[in-house]
C-alpha positions as CSV (number, residue, x, y, z in Angstrom):
1,M,-59.7,-31.3,-38.1
2,R,-59.2,-31.3,-41.9
3,V,-55.7,-31.9,-43.3
4,V,-54.3,-31.7,-46.9
5,I,-51.2,-33.6,-47.8
6,Q,-49.6,-32.8,-51.2
7,A,-47.3,-35.3,-52.7
8,T,-46.7,-37.4,-55.8
9,L,-48.3,-40.9,-56.0
10,A,-44.8,-42.4,-55.3
11,E,-44.4,-40.3,-52.2
12,L,-47.9,-41.1,-50.9
13,S,-47.2,-44.8,-51.6
14,A,-43.9,-44.7,-49.8
15,S,-45.4,-43.0,-46.8
16,G,-48.0,-45.8,-46.4
17,L,-50.9,-43.4,-46.6
18,L,-52.4,-45.2,-49.5
19,D,-51.9,-48.7,-48.0
20,L,-54.6,-48.5,-45.4
21,D,-55.4,-52.2,-45.5
22,D,-51.9,-53.3,-44.7
23,A,-51.0,-51.2,-41.7
24,T,-48.3,-52.9,-39.6
25,I,-48.3,-50.4,-36.7
26,Q,-51.2,-49.0,-34.7
27,P,-52.1,-45.5,-36.1
28,R,-51.9,-42.5,-33.9
29,L,-54.5,-40.7,-35.9
30,V,-57.6,-42.0,-37.7
31,L,-58.1,-40.6,-41.2
32,V,-61.7,-40.6,-42.5
33,N,-63.5,-39.0,-45.5
34,L,-60.4,-39.5,-47.7
35,Q,-60.4,-37.7,-51.1
36,L,-57.5,-37.9,-53.5
37,C,-57.4,-35.1,-56.1
38,K,-54.8,-34.3,-58.9
39,D,-53.0,-31.0,-58.5
40,P,-53.7,-29.2,-61.8
41,Y,-50.4,-27.4,-61.7
42,S,-47.9,-30.2,-61.1
43,D,-47.5,-34.0,-61.1
44,A,-48.6,-34.1,-57.4
45,Y,-51.8,-35.2,-55.8
46,R,-53.6,-33.7,-52.8
47,L,-54.9,-36.1,-50.2
48,H,-57.7,-34.4,-48.2
49,A,-58.8,-36.1,-45.0
50,D,-60.6,-35.5,-41.7
51,V,-58.5,-36.5,-38.7
52,L,-60.0,-38.2,-35.6
53,D,-58.2,-38.9,-32.3
54,P,-58.4,-42.7,-31.9
55,H,-58.7,-42.2,-28.1
56,R,-61.9,-40.2,-28.3
57,K,-65.4,-41.8,-28.3
58,E,-66.4,-40.7,-31.9
59,A,-63.4,-42.6,-33.4
60,R,-64.5,-46.0,-32.1
């Protein structure tokens, strides 16, 4: 499944989505193929990612 999250860099940082190396809790979803793009119409960014279920074989 492909997801797009639109937020400012401050909001993305506060959510922990950009701090992937310092995860303190086990993720419920695994995000792969991350792409961060600037929204041309605002100060926000769009984080595009594919979501894998960590309990399925392809996520391991």
